[in-house]
MISE-668652 format. One record per residue: residue in three letters; z, y negated, x of N, C-alpha, C in turn. Coordinates in steps of 0.2 Angstrom, whole numbers. Example, Ala and Ser with C-alpha at 12.3 -4.5 7.8 and 13.67 -1.06 7.14 Angstrom:
<sites>
{residu ALA	nzz 39	nyy 28	nxx 66	cazz 39	cayy 22	caxx 62	czz 39	cyy 16	cxx 66}
{residu SER	nzz 35	nyy 11	nxx 64	cazz 36	cayy 5	caxx 68	czz 39	cyy 0	cxx 64}
</sites>
This chain:
<sites>
{residu MET	nzz 104	nyy -19	nxx -8	cazz 101	cayy -15	caxx -1	czz 96	cyy -10	cxx -3}
{residu LEU	nzz 90	nyy -10	nxx -1	cazz 85	cayy -5	caxx -3	czz 80	cyy -4	cxx 3}
{residu ARG	nzz 80	nyy 2	nxx 5	cazz 75	cayy 3	caxx 11	czz 70	cyy 9	cxx 8}
{residu THR	nzz 64	nyy 7	nxx 6	cazz 60	cayy 12	caxx 3	czz 52	cyy 11	cxx 6}
{residu ILE	nzz 49	nyy 16	nxx 4	cazz 42	cayy 17	caxx 6	czz 38	cyy 18	cxx 0}
{residu LEU	nzz 32	nyy 15	nxx -1	cazz 28	cayy 16	caxx -7	czz 21	cyy 19	cxx -4}
{residu LEU	nzz 20	nyy 25	nxx -7	cazz 14	cayy 29	caxx -6	czz 10	cyy 30	cxx -12}
{residu GLY	nzz 4	nyy 31	nxx -11	cazz -1	cayy 31	caxx -16	czz -8	cyy 30	cxx -14}
{residu PRO	nzz -13	nyy 34	nxx -17	cazz -20	cayy 33	caxx -15	czz -23	cyy 26	cxx -18}
{residu PRO	nzz -28	nyy 25	nxx -15	cazz -32	cayy 18	caxx -17	czz -33	cyy 19	cxx -25}
{residu GLY	nzz -31	nyy 13	nxx -28	cazz -32	cayy 13	caxx -36	czz -26	cyy 16	cxx -39}
{residu ALA	nzz -20	nyy 17	nxx -36	cazz -14	cayy 20	caxx -39	czz -10	cyy 14	cxx -42}
{residu GLY	nzz -12	nyy 8	nxx -40	cazz -8	cayy 3	caxx -43	czz -2	cyy 1	cxx -38}
{residu LYS	nzz -3	nyy 2	nxx -32	cazz 3	cayy 0	caxx -27	czz 4	cyy -7	cxx -27}
{residu GLY	nzz -1	nyy -11	nxx -27	cazz 0	cayy -18	caxx -27	czz 4	cyy -21	cxx -32}
{residu THR	nzz 2	nyy -19	nxx -38	cazz 6	cayy -21	caxx -44	czz 13	cyy -19	cxx -44}
{residu GLN	nzz 14	nyy -13	nxx -42	cazz 21	cayy -10	caxx -42	czz 25	cyy -13	cxx -36}
{residu ALA	nzz 22	nyy -15	nxx -31	cazz 25	cayy -18	caxx -25	czz 28	cyy -25	cxx -27}
{residu ASP	nzz 24	nyy -29	nxx -30	cazz 26	cayy -35	caxx -32	czz 32	cyy -35	cxx -37}
{residu ARG	nzz 32	nyy -30	nxx -41	cazz 38	cayy -29	caxx -46	czz 44	cyy -27	cxx -42}
{residu ILE	nzz 43	nyy -22	nxx -38	cazz 49	cayy -20	caxx -34	czz 52	cyy -25	cxx -30}
{residu VAL	nzz 48	nyy -29	nxx -26	cazz 50	cayy -35	caxx -22	czz 54	cyy -40	cxx -26}
{residu GLU	nzz 52	nyy -41	nxx -32	cazz 55	cayy -46	caxx -36	czz 62	cyy -44	cxx -39}
{residu LYS	nzz 62	nyy -38	nxx -41	cazz 68	cayy -35	caxx -44	czz 73	cyy -34	cxx -38}
{residu TYR	nzz 71	nyy -31	nxx -33	cazz 76	cayy -29	caxx -28	czz 77	cyy -34	cxx -22}
{residu GLN	nzz 73	nyy -40	nxx -22	cazz 74	cayy -45	caxx -17	czz 73	cyy -43	cxx -10}
{residu VAL	nzz 68	nyy -39	nxx -9	cazz 67	cayy -36	caxx -2	czz 60	cyy -39	cxx 0}
{residu PRO	nzz 59	nyy -39	nxx 7	cazz 52	cayy -41	caxx 9	czz 47	cyy -35	cxx 8}
{residu HIS	nzz 41	nyy -37	nxx 6	cazz 36	cayy -32	caxx 5	czz 32	cyy -32	cxx 12}
{residu ILE	nzz 32	nyy -26	nxx 16	cazz 30	cayy -26	caxx 22	czz 23	cyy -22	cxx 22}
{residu SER	nzz 18	nyy -25	nxx 23	cazz 11	cayy -21	caxx 23	czz 8	cyy -22	cxx 30}
{residu THR	nzz 7	nyy -16	nxx 32	cazz 4	cayy -15	caxx 39	czz -2	cyy -20	cxx 40}
{residu GLY	nzz -6	nyy -20	nxx 35	cazz -12	cayy -24	caxx 36	czz -11	cyy -31	cxx 37}
{residu ASP	nzz -5	nyy -34	nxx 33	cazz -3	cayy -41	caxx 34	czz 0	cyy -42	cxx 41}
{residu ILE	nzz 4	nyy -37	nxx 43	cazz 7	cayy -38	caxx 50	czz 1	cyy -38	cxx 55}
{residu PHE	nzz -4	nyy -34	nxx 55	cazz -9	cayy -34	caxx 60	czz -12	cyy -41	cxx 60}
{residu ARG	nzz -14	nyy -43	nxx 54	cazz -18	cayy -49	caxx 53	czz -13	cyy -55	cxx 56}
{residu GLU	nzz -7	nyy -55	nxx 55	cazz -2	cayy -60	caxx 57	czz -2	cyy -60	cxx 65}
{residu ASN	nzz -1	nyy -54	nxx 68	cazz -1	cayy -53	caxx 75	czz -7	cyy -56	cxx 78}
{residu ILE	nzz -13	nyy -54	nxx 75	cazz -19	cayy -56	caxx 78	czz -20	cyy -63	cxx 78}
{residu LYS	nzz -18	nyy -66	nxx 72	cazz -19	cayy -73	caxx 71	czz -15	cyy -77	cxx 76}
{residu ASN	nzz -9	nyy -75	nxx 77	cazz -4	cayy -78	caxx 81	czz -5	cyy -77	cxx 89}
{residu GLY	nzz -10	nyy -72	nxx 90	cazz -11	cayy -71	caxx 97	czz -6	cyy -67	cxx 101}
{residu THR	nzz -1	nyy -63	nxx 98	cazz 4	cayy -60	caxx 101	czz 1	cyy -54	cxx 105}
{residu GLU	nzz 5	nyy -52	nxx 110	cazz 3	cayy -46	caxx 114	czz 1	cyy -40	cxx 110}
{residu LEU	nzz 5	nyy -39	nxx 105	cazz 4	cayy -33	caxx 101	czz -3	cyy -34	cxx 97}
{residu GLY	nzz -4	nyy -40	nxx 95	cazz -10	cayy -42	caxx 91	czz -16	cyy -41	cxx 95}
{residu LYS	nzz -16	nyy -44	nxx 102	cazz -21	cayy -43	caxx 106	czz -23	cyy -36	cxx 108}
{residu LYS	nzz -18	nyy -32	nxx 109	cazz -19	cayy -24	caxx 110	czz -23	cyy -21	cxx 104}
{residu ALA	nzz -20	nyy -23	nxx 98	cazz -23	cayy -20	caxx 92	czz -30	cyy -22	cxx 91}
{residu GLN	nzz -32	nyy -29	nxx 92	cazz -38	cayy -32	caxx 92	czz -43	cyy -28	cxx 96}
{residu GLU	nzz -41	nyy -26	nxx 102	cazz -46	cayy -23	caxx 107	czz -49	cyy -16	cxx 103}
{residu TYR	nzz -44	nyy -12	nxx 100	cazz -46	cayy -6	caxx 97	czz -51	cyy -8	cxx 91}
{residu MET	nzz -49	nyy -13	nxx 87	cazz -53	cayy -14	caxx 81	czz -60	cyy -17	cxx 83}
{residu ASN	nzz -60	nyy -21	nxx 88	cazz -67	cayy -23	caxx 91	czz -71	cyy -17	cxx 93}
{residu ARG	nzz -68	nyy -12	nxx 95	cazz -72	cayy -6	caxx 97	czz -74	cyy -1	cxx 91}
{residu GLY	nzz -71	nyy -3	nxx 85	cazz -72	cayy 1	caxx 79	czz -68	cyy 7	cxx 79}
{residu GLU	nzz -62	nyy 7	nxx 83	cazz -58	cayy 13	caxx 84	czz -51	cyy 12	cxx 80}
{residu LEU	nzz -48	nyy 17	nxx 78	cazz -42	cayy 17	caxx 74	czz -37	cyy 14	cxx 79}
{residu VAL	nzz -32	nyy 10	nxx 77	cazz -27	cayy 8	caxx 81	czz -22	cyy 14	cxx 83}
{residu PRO	nzz -20	nyy 16	nxx 89	cazz -16	cayy 22	caxx 90	czz -9	cyy 22	cxx 87}
{residu ASP	nzz -7	nyy 28	nxx 85	cazz -1	cayy 28	caxx 82	czz 5	cyy 24	cxx 85}
{residu ASP	nzz 6	nyy 25	nxx 91	cazz 11	cayy 22	caxx 95	czz 11	cyy 14	cxx 94}
{residu LEU	nzz 5	nyy 11	nxx 94	cazz 4	cayy 4	caxx 94	czz 6	cyy 2	cxx 86}
{residu VAL	nzz 4	nyy 6	nxx 82	cazz 5	cayy 5	caxx 75	czz 13	cyy 5	cxx 74}
{residu VAL	nzz 16	nyy 10	nxx 76	cazz 24	cayy 11	caxx 76	czz 27	cyy 4	cxx 79}
{residu GLU	nzz 25	nyy 2	nxx 85	cazz 27	cayy -3	caxx 89	czz 27	cyy -10	cxx 84}
{residu ILE	nzz 21	nyy -11	nxx 81	cazz 20	cayy -17	caxx 77	czz 24	cyy -17	cxx 71}
{residu ALA	nzz 25	nyy -11	nxx 68	cazz 29	cayy -10	caxx 62	czz 36	cyy -11	cxx 63}
{residu THR	nzz 39	nyy -8	nxx 68	cazz 46	cayy -8	caxx 69	czz 48	cyy -15	cxx 72}
{residu ASP	nzz 43	nyy -18	nxx 75	cazz 45	cayy -25	caxx 78	czz 46	cyy -29	cxx 72}
{residu ARG	nzz 42	nyy -28	nxx 66	cazz 43	cayy -32	caxx 60	czz 50	cyy -31	cxx 57}
{residu LEU	nzz 52	nyy -24	nxx 57	cazz 58	cayy -22	caxx 54	czz 64	cyy -25	cxx 57}
{residu LEU	nzz 63	nyy -28	nxx 63	cazz 69	cayy -31	caxx 67	czz 70	cyy -38	cxx 65}
{residu LYS	nzz 66	nyy -41	nxx 61	cazz 66	cayy -48	caxx 59	czz 72	cyy -48	cxx 54}
{residu ASP	nzz 75	nyy -54	nxx 53	cazz 81	cayy -55	caxx 49	czz 80	cyy -54	cxx 42}
{residu ASP	nzz 74	nyy -55	nxx 39	cazz 74	cayy -54	caxx 32	czz 74	cyy -47	cxx 30}
{residu CYS	nzz 74	nyy -42	nxx 35	cazz 74	cayy -35	caxx 34	czz 81	cyy -32	cxx 34}
{residu LYS	nzz 86	nyy -36	nxx 35	cazz 93	cayy -34	caxx 36	czz 95	cyy -31	cxx 29}
{residu ALA	nzz 93	nyy -34	nxx 24	cazz 95	cayy -32	caxx 17	czz 91	cyy -27	cxx 14}
{residu GLY	nzz 86	nyy -24	nxx 18	cazz 81	cayy -19	caxx 16	czz 74	cyy -21	cxx 16}
{residu PHE	nzz 70	nyy -17	nxx 14	cazz 62	cayy -18	caxx 14	czz 58	cyy -13	cxx 10}
{residu LEU	nzz 52	nyy -15	nxx 8	cazz 48	cayy -11	caxx 5	czz 42	cyy -10	cxx 10}
{residu LEU	nzz 41	nyy -4	nxx 12	cazz 35	cayy -3	caxx 17	czz 29	cyy 0	cxx 13}
{residu ASP	nzz 23	nyy -3	nxx 15	cazz 17	cayy -1	caxx 11	czz 11	cyy -1	cxx 16}
{residu GLY	nzz 9	nyy 5	nxx 17	cazz 3	cayy 6	caxx 22	czz 6	cyy 9	cxx 29}
{residu PHE	nzz 12	nyy 10	nxx 29	cazz 16	cayy 13	caxx 35	czz 22	cyy 17	cxx 32}
{residu PRO	nzz 23	nyy 23	nxx 35	cazz 19	cayy 27	caxx 40	czz 13	cyy 30	cxx 36}
{residu ARG	nzz 8	nyy 31	nxx 40	cazz 2	cayy 34	caxx 38	czz 1	cyy 42	cxx 40}
{residu THR	nzz 5	nyy 43	nxx 45	cazz 5	cayy 50	caxx 48	czz 12	cyy 53	cxx 49}
{residu VAL	nzz 12	nyy 59	nxx 49	cazz 19	cayy 62	caxx 50	czz 22	cyy 60	cxx 57}
{residu TYR	nzz 18	nyy 59	nxx 62	cazz 20	cayy 57	caxx 68	czz 24	cyy 50	cxx 67}
{residu GLN	nzz 20	nyy 45	nxx 64	cazz 23	cayy 39	caxx 62	czz 29	cyy 39	cxx 58}
{residu ALA	nzz 30	nyy 44	nxx 54	cazz 36	cayy 45	caxx 49	czz 41	cyy 47	cxx 54}
{residu GLU	nzz 40	nyy 51	nxx 59	cazz 45	cayy 54	caxx 63	czz 48	cyy 48	cxx 67}
{residu LYS	nzz 43	nyy 44	nxx 70	cazz 45	cayy 38	caxx 74	czz 49	cyy 33	cxx 70}
{residu LEU	nzz 47	nyy 32	nxx 64	cazz 51	cayy 27	caxx 59	czz 58	cyy 30	cxx 58}
{residu ASP	nzz 59	nyy 37	nxx 57	cazz 66	cayy 39	caxx 56	czz 70	cyy 38	cxx 63}
{residu GLU	nzz 67	nyy 39	nxx 68	cazz 70	cayy 38	caxx 75	czz 73	cyy 31	cxx 76}
{residu PHE	nzz 68	nyy 27	nxx 74	cazz 70	cayy 19	caxx 74	czz 76	cyy 18	cxx 70}
{residu LEU	nzz 75	nyy 20	nxx 63	cazz 80	cayy 18	caxx 58	czz 87	cyy 21	cxx 61}
{residu GLU	nzz 87	nyy 28	nxx 63	cazz 93	cayy 31	caxx 65	czz 96	cyy 27	cxx 71}
{residu ALA	nzz 92	nyy 25	nxx 76	cazz 95	cayy 21	caxx 81	czz 98	cyy 14	cxx 79}
{residu HIS	nzz 96	nyy 12	nxx 73	cazz 99	cayy 6	caxx 71	czz 104	cyy 7	cxx 65}
{residu GLY	nzz 106	nyy 13	nxx 65	cazz 111	cayy 15	caxx 60	czz 109	cyy 14	cxx 52}
{residu GLN	nzz 102	nyy 15	nxx 51	cazz 100	cayy 14	caxx 45	czz 96	cyy 21	cxx 43}
{residu LYS	nzz 95	nyy 21	nxx 36	cazz 90	cayy 27	caxx 34	czz 87	cyy 25	cxx 27}
{residu LEU	nzz 81	nyy 28	nxx 26	cazz 78	cayy 27	caxx 20	czz 82	cyy 29	cxx 14}
{residu ASP	nzz 81	nyy 25	nxx 8	cazz 84	cayy 27	caxx 2	czz 80	cyy 31	cxx -2}
{residu LYS	nzz 73	nyy 30	nxx -2	cazz 69	cayy 34	caxx -6	czz 62	cyy 32	cxx -4}
{residu VAL	nzz 58	nyy 37	nxx -5	cazz 50	cayy 36	caxx -4	czz 47	cyy 38	cxx -11}
{residu ILE	nzz 44	nyy 32	nxx -13	cazz 40	cayy 33	caxx -20	czz 33	cyy 35	cxx -19}
{residu ASP	nzz 31	nyy 40	nxx -22	cazz 24	cayy 43	caxx -22	czz 21	cyy 42	cxx -29}
{residu LEU	nzz 16	nyy 37	nxx -29	cazz 13	cayy 36	caxx -36	czz 7	cyy 41	cxx -36}
{residu GLU	nzz 8	nyy 45	nxx -41	cazz 3	cayy 51	caxx -42	czz -2	cyy 49	cxx -47}
{residu VAL	nzz -9	nyy 49	nxx -46	cazz -14	cayy 48	caxx -51	czz -20	cyy 53	cxx -49}
{residu GLY	nzz -22	nyy 56	nxx -54	cazz -28	cayy 61	caxx -54	czz -34	cyy 57	cxx -51}
{residu GLU	nzz -38	nyy 61	nxx -48	cazz -44	cayy 59	caxx -45	czz -49	cyy 55	cxx -50}
{residu GLN	nzz -50	nyy 59	nxx -55	cazz -54	cayy 56	caxx -61	czz -52	cyy 49	cxx -63}
{residu GLU	nzz -46	nyy 48	nxx -64	cazz -43	cayy 42	caxx -66	czz -44	cyy 36	cxx -60}
{residu LEU	nzz -42	nyy 39	nxx -54	cazz -43	cayy 34	caxx -48	czz -50	cyy 32	cxx -48}
{residu MET	nzz -55	nyy 36	nxx -49	cazz -62	cayy 34	caxx -49	czz -64	cyy 29	cxx -54}
{residu VAL	nzz -61	nyy 30	nxx -60	cazz -62	cayy 25	caxx -65	czz -59	cyy 18	cxx -63}
{residu ARG	nzz -53	nyy 18	nxx -61	cazz -50	cayy 12	caxx -59	czz -54	cyy 9	cxx -53}
{residu LEU	nzz -56	nyy 12	nxx -48	cazz -59	cayy 9	caxx -42	czz -66	cyy 7	cxx -44}
{residu THR	nzz -70	nyy 11	nxx -47	cazz -77	cayy 9	caxx -48	czz -78	cyy 4	cxx -54}
{residu GLY	nzz -72	nyy 3	nxx -58	cazz -73	cayy -2	caxx -63	czz -71	cyy -9	cxx -62}
{residu ARG	nzz -69	nyy -10	nxx -56	cazz -66	cayy -17	caxx -54	czz -72	cyy -21	cxx -53}
{residu ARG	nzz -71	nyy -28	nxx -55	cazz -77	cayy -33	caxx -54	czz -73	cyy -39	cxx -52}
{residu VAL	nzz -77	nyy -43	nxx -48	cazz -74	cayy -49	caxx -45	czz -78	cyy -55	cxx -46}
{residu CYS	nzz -76	nyy -61	nxx -47	cazz -80	cayy -66	caxx -48	czz -83	cyy -69	cxx -42}
{residu LYS	nzz -89	nyy -69	nxx -41	cazz -93	cayy -72	caxx -35	czz -91	cyy -79	cxx -33}
{residu ASN	nzz -88	nyy -83	nxx -38	cazz -87	cayy -90	caxx -37	czz -80	cyy -91	cxx -36}
{residu CYS	nzz -75	nyy -89	nxx -40	cazz -68	cayy -90	caxx -39	czz -64	cyy -84	cxx -37}
{residu GLY	nzz -66	nyy -78	nxx -37	cazz -63	cayy -73	caxx -34	czz -58	cyy -69	cxx -39}
{residu ALA	nzz -58	nyy -72	nxx -45	cazz -54	cayy -69	caxx -51	czz -56	cyy -61	cxx -51}
{residu SER	nzz -51	nyy -57	nxx -53	cazz -52	cayy -50	caxx -53	czz -52	cyy -47	cxx -60}
{residu TYR	nzz -56	nyy -43	nxx -62	cazz -57	cayy -40	caxx -69	czz -58	cyy -32	cxx -68}
{residu HIS	nzz -57	nyy -29	nxx -74	cazz -59	cayy -22	caxx -74	czz -62	cyy -20	cxx -80}
{residu ILE	nzz -68	nyy -17	nxx -80	cazz -72	cayy -16	caxx -86	czz -69	cyy -12	cxx -91}
{residu VAL	nzz -64	nyy -8	nxx -90	cazz -60	cayy -4	caxx -95	czz -53	cyy -7	cxx -96}
{residu ASN	nzz -49	nyy -9	nxx -91	cazz -42	cayy -11	caxx -92	czz -41	cyy -19	cxx -93}
{residu ILE	nzz -45	nyy -23	nxx -89	cazz -45	cayy -30	caxx -90	czz -52	cyy -33	cxx -91}
{residu PRO	nzz -56	nyy -31	nxx -96	cazz -63	cayy -34	caxx -97	czz -63	cyy -41	cxx -98}
{residu PRO	nzz -68	nyy -45	nxx -95	cazz -69	cayy -52	caxx -97	czz -71	cyy -52	cxx -104}
{residu LYS	nzz -70	nyy -59	nxx -107	cazz -72	cayy -60	caxx -114	czz -80	cyy -59	cxx -115}
{residu LYS	nzz -84	nyy -61	nxx -110	cazz -91	cayy -60	caxx -110	czz -93	cyy -55	cxx -104}
{residu GLU	nzz -97	nyy -50	nxx -106	cazz -98	cayy -45	caxx -100	czz -102	cyy -49	cxx -94}
{residu GLY	nzz -99	nyy -47	nxx -89	cazz -102	cayy -50	caxx -82	czz -101	cyy -57	cxx -81}
{residu ILE	nzz -97	nyy -61	nxx -85	cazz -95	cayy -68	caxx -84	czz -88	cyy -69	cxx -83}
{residu CYS	nzz -86	nyy -73	nxx -78	cazz -79	cayy -74	caxx -77	czz -76	cyy -79	cxx -83}
{residu ASP	nzz -70	nyy -77	nxx -86	cazz -67	cayy -81	caxx -91	czz -65	cyy -88	cxx -88}
{residu LYS	nzz -63	nyy -88	nxx -82	cazz -60	cayy -94	caxx -79	czz -65	cyy -99	cxx -77}
{residu CYS	nzz -71	nyy -97	nxx -74	cazz -75	cayy -102	caxx -71	czz -83	cyy -101	cxx -73}
{residu GLY	nzz -84	nyy -96	nxx -77	cazz -91	cayy -95	caxx -79	czz -95	cyy -92	cxx -74}
{residu GLY	nzz -92	nyy -90	nxx -68	cazz -96	cayy -87	caxx -63	czz -98	cyy -80	cxx -64}
{residu GLU	nzz -103	nyy -77	nxx -60	cazz -105	cayy -70	caxx -61	czz -100	cyy -65	cxx -58}
{residu LEU	nzz -99	nyy -60	nxx -62	cazz -95	cayy -55	caxx -59	czz -99	cyy -49	cxx -56}
{residu ILE	nzz -96	nyy -47	nxx -50	cazz -100	cayy -43	caxx -46	czz -95	cyy -37	cxx -44}
{residu GLN	nzz -98	nyy -31	nxx -42	cazz -95	cayy -25	caxx -40	czz -95	cyy -26	cxx -32}
{residu ARG	nzz -89	nyy -26	nxx -29	cazz -89	cayy -26	caxx -22	czz -91	cyy -19	cxx -19}
{residu ALA	nzz -94	nyy -20	nxx -13	cazz -97	cayy -14	caxx -9	czz -92	cyy -8	cxx -9}
{residu ASP	nzz -86	nyy -10	nxx -7	cazz -81	cayy -4	caxx -6	czz -78	cyy -2	cxx -13}
{residu ASP	nzz -81	nyy -4	nxx -19	cazz -79	cayy -2	caxx -25	czz -84	cyy 3	cxx -28}
{residu ASN	nzz -90	nyy 5	nxx -25	cazz -95	cayy 9	caxx -27	czz -92	cyy 16	cxx -27}
{residu GLU	nzz -96	nyy 21	nxx -31	cazz -93	cayy 28	caxx -31	czz -92	cyy 31	cxx -25}
{residu GLU	nzz -97	nyy 31	nxx -21	cazz -97	cayy 34	caxx -14	czz -91	cyy 32	cxx -10}
{residu THR	nzz -91	nyy 25	nxx -9	cazz -85	cayy 23	caxx -5	czz -79	cyy 24	cxx -8}
{residu ALA	nzz -78	nyy 24	nxx -15	cazz -72	cayy 25	caxx -18	czz -70	cyy 33	cxx -17}
{residu LYS	nzz -74	nyy 37	nxx -17	cazz -73	cayy 44	caxx -16	czz -71	cyy 45	cxx -9}
{residu ASN	nzz -74	nyy 42	nxx -4	cazz -72	cayy 43	caxx 3	czz -65	cyy 40	cxx 4}
{residu ARG	nzz -64	nyy 34	nxx 1	cazz -57	cayy 32	caxx 2	czz -51	cyy 36	cxx 0}
{residu ILE	nzz -53	nyy 40	nxx -6	cazz -48	cayy 44	caxx -9	czz -47	cyy 50	cxx -4}
{residu ASP	nzz -53	nyy 53	nxx -2	cazz -53	cayy 59	caxx 2	czz -49	cyy 58	cxx 9}
{residu VAL	nzz -50	nyy 52	nxx 12	cazz -47	cayy 50	caxx 18	czz -39	cyy 49	cxx 17}
{residu TYR	nzz -37	nyy 46	nxx 11	cazz -30	cayy 46	caxx 10	czz -27	cyy 53	cxx 9}
{residu ASN	nzz -31	nyy 57	nxx 5	cazz -28	cayy 64	caxx 4	czz -27	cyy 68	cxx 10}
{residu LYS	nzz -32	nyy 67	nxx 15	cazz -32	cayy 71	caxx 21	czz -26	cyy 68	cxx 26}
{residu GLU	nzz -25	nyy 61	nxx 26	cazz -20	cayy 58	caxx 30	czz -13	cyy 59	cxx 28}
{residu THR	nzz -13	nyy 58	nxx 21	cazz -6	cayy 57	caxx 18	czz -3	cyy 63	cxx 15}
{residu ALA	nzz -7	nyy 68	nxx 13	cazz -4	cayy 74	caxx 10	czz 2	cyy 77	cxx 14}
{residu PRO	nzz 1	nyy 77	nxx 21	cazz 6	cayy 80	caxx 25	czz 13	cyy 75	cxx 24}
{residu LEU	nzz 12	nyy 69	nxx 23	cazz 17	cayy 64	caxx 23	czz 22	cyy 66	cxx 17}
{residu VAL	nzz 18	nyy 67	nxx 11	cazz 22	cayy 69	caxx 5	czz 26	cyy 75	cxx 6}
{residu ASP	nzz 23	nyy 80	nxx 9	cazz 27	cayy 86	caxx 11	czz 33	cyy 84	cxx 15}
{residu TYR	nzz 32	nyy 80	nxx 20	cazz 37	cayy 78	caxx 25	czz 43	cyy 75	cxx 22}
{residu TYR	nzz 42	nyy 70	nxx 17	cazz 47	cayy 67	caxx 14	czz 50	cyy 72	cxx 8}
{residu GLU	nzz 46	nyy 76	nxx 5	cazz 49	cayy 81	caxx 1	czz 54	cyy 85	cxx 4}
{residu LYS	nzz 52	nyy 88	nxx 10	cazz 57	cayy 92	caxx 14	czz 63	cyy 88	cxx 16}
{residu ALA	nzz 62	nyy 81	nxx 17	cazz 68	cayy 77	caxx 19	czz 73	cyy 76	cxx 13}
{residu GLY	nzz 70	nyy 77	nxx 7	cazz 74	cayy 77	caxx 1	czz 75	cyy 70	cxx -2}
{residu ASN	nzz 70	nyy 65	nxx 0	cazz 71	cayy 58	caxx -2	czz 64	cyy 56	cxx -6}
{residu LEU	nzz 60	nyy 61	nxx -8	cazz 54	cayy 59	caxx -11	czz 55	cyy 59	cxx -19}
{residu ALA	nzz 52	nyy 53	nxx -22	cazz 52	cayy 53	caxx -29	czz 45	cyy 53	cxx -31}
{residu ARG	nzz 42	nyy 58	nxx -35	cazz 36	cayy 58	caxx -38	czz 35	cyy 54	cxx -44}
{residu ILE	nzz 31	nyy 49	nxx -45	cazz 30	cayy 45	caxx -50	czz 23	cyy 46	cxx -53}
{residu ASP	nzz 23	nyy 46	nxx -60	cazz 17	cayy 47	caxx -63	czz 13	cyy 40	cxx -64}
{residu GLY	nzz 9	nyy 39	nxx -59	cazz 6	cayy 32	caxx -59	czz 0	cyy 31	cxx -64}
{residu ALA	nzz -1	nyy 36	nxx -68	cazz -7	cayy 36	caxx -73	czz -4	cyy 32	cxx -79}
{residu GLN	nzz 3	nyy 32	nxx -80	cazz 6	cayy 28	caxx -85	czz 4	cyy 21	cxx -85}
{residu PRO	nzz 5	nyy 17	nxx -91	cazz 4	cayy 10	caxx -91	czz 9	cyy 7	cxx -86}
{residu ALA	nzz 7	nyy 1	nxx -83	cazz 11	cayy -2	caxx -77	czz 18	cyy -3	cxx -79}
{residu ASP	nzz 20	nyy -5	nxx -85	cazz 27	cayy -6	caxx -87	czz 31	cyy 1	cxx -87}
{residu GLN	nzz 28	nyy 6	nxx -89	cazz 31	cayy 13	caxx -89	czz 32	cyy 15	cxx -82}
{residu THR	nzz 27	nyy 14	nxx -78	cazz 27	cayy 16	caxx -71	czz 33	cyy 13	cxx -68}
{residu PHE	nzz 34	nyy 7	nxx -69	cazz 39	cayy 3	caxx -66	czz 46	cyy 5	cxx -68}
{residu GLU	nzz 46	nyy 7	nxx -74	cazz 53	cayy 10	caxx -77	czz 54	cyy 16	cxx -73}
{residu SER	nzz 49	nyy 20	nxx -72	cazz 51	cayy 27	caxx -69	czz 53	cyy 25	cxx -62}
{residu ILE	nzz 50	nyy 20	nxx -58	cazz 52	cayy 19	caxx -52	czz 59	cyy 16	cxx -51}
{residu THR	nzz 61	nyy 12	nxx -56	cazz 68	cayy 9	caxx -56	czz 73	cyy 14	cxx -57}
{residu ALA	nzz 71	nyy 19	nxx -61	cazz 75	cayy 25	caxx -63	czz 76	cyy 29	cxx -56}
{residu ALA	nzz 71	nyy 30	nxx -53	cazz 71	cayy 34	caxx -46	czz 75	cyy 30	cxx -41}
{residu LEU	nzz 74	nyy 23	nxx -41	cazz 78	cayy 19	caxx -36	czz 85	cyy 18	cxx -37}
{residu GLY	nzz 86	nyy 18	nxx -44	cazz 93	cayy 15	caxx -46	czz 93	cyy 8	cxx -47}
{residu GLN	nzz 97	nyy 6	nxx -52	cazz 97	cayy -1	caxx -54	czz 100	cyy -6	cxx -49}
</sites>
């Protein structure tokens, strides 16, 4: 049984660690982005509402985000726990999540905050390269291809995605810091925050996470 939230800025390695947590603790990985896409694809009422805001280029309001996320938490596969990723994003959403869990006789076990310095984040984000042909992912520092600019798997050209350039990467980090810094304080005051050094190699980061979560 594990109910946890994974926080961390873009480039902190949340995807890698989420996969490992899910495998070890056998809980569903709940990403708000995935839930939104699924609701929109299935044409649910919640999905239609969310799509209206997105079509106008507006942020989906907190209450609708909460409704969509908590609706997912009512599914059977969440009875034994869950890993939340991308929700909550604001203190208001965190308060609503606490209210929801309390109403269902549940509470969070731990909130994992992957901490990585901005300089390291910039290196990670701007160094990513993707194969134009097969979509394989590389990193010029951490996972370089055997031949510069060429995919090992299919020989396709490696490109930098538009959202991996320096300006966009800096903006993504700034937005995260502005939105989520208050969340870190919120969970620290609640006494269930675990600060994890996300600048360590992935294996060591995971060891730190499992030590915080308990075996």
